[in-house]
Residue, then its C-alpha position, 0 to 999 in steps of 0.5 A: m161506369a167509366r172514369g170521370k163520368r158523372l152520374n145524377g150530379q155525382g162523380p165516380k167513387p174512388w174505389q170504382s172503375d170499369a176494371g173493378g176496384s181502386d188502384a190499391q185494391r187491385r195492386y193488393l189482389q194482384r199480389g196474390v196471384n203468383q202465390r200458393g193458394g192466392k195468399l195475399p200479403l200483409f205488407d207491401e213492396d216497400g215493407q209497409e203495412i197493407p191499409k186495413v181499409t184496403i183489405r176489409a173492402c176487398v173482403q167486402h166486395g167478395w174479391a178476398e176472403p179471410w184465411s187464417k188467424n196469426p196467434i202472435h198478431p190477432d190483429w192481422l187480417v190474413c186472406r187469399l183470393t176468391d174466384n171473384g178476385y181472379r175474375v176481376l183481375g181478368i184471370d180464369p179461376a180454373k187456372r189458378k195455382r190451388m193448394p193441395k188438399a189437406 
């Protein structure tokens, strides 16, 4: 769906775009591209916490998946990119940086 295109009298939702995901979601996902294993950040470039709604939306779309739990901060949702997350960014998942198998 093109941005601004009306469908049945309703405008596009803010999280919908041709590229997949809102600008905030795409910025969040992009931050994991150069991290080992596609680890996604908890904080943005300015040190502000990434909104949980952004993280949860990416998980619901299948672009990110919960990775590990933090015993000190159990409310933090630590995630990593999925293959679909790489694809929505236009990156071939086969060419991503992978974590060594344990």
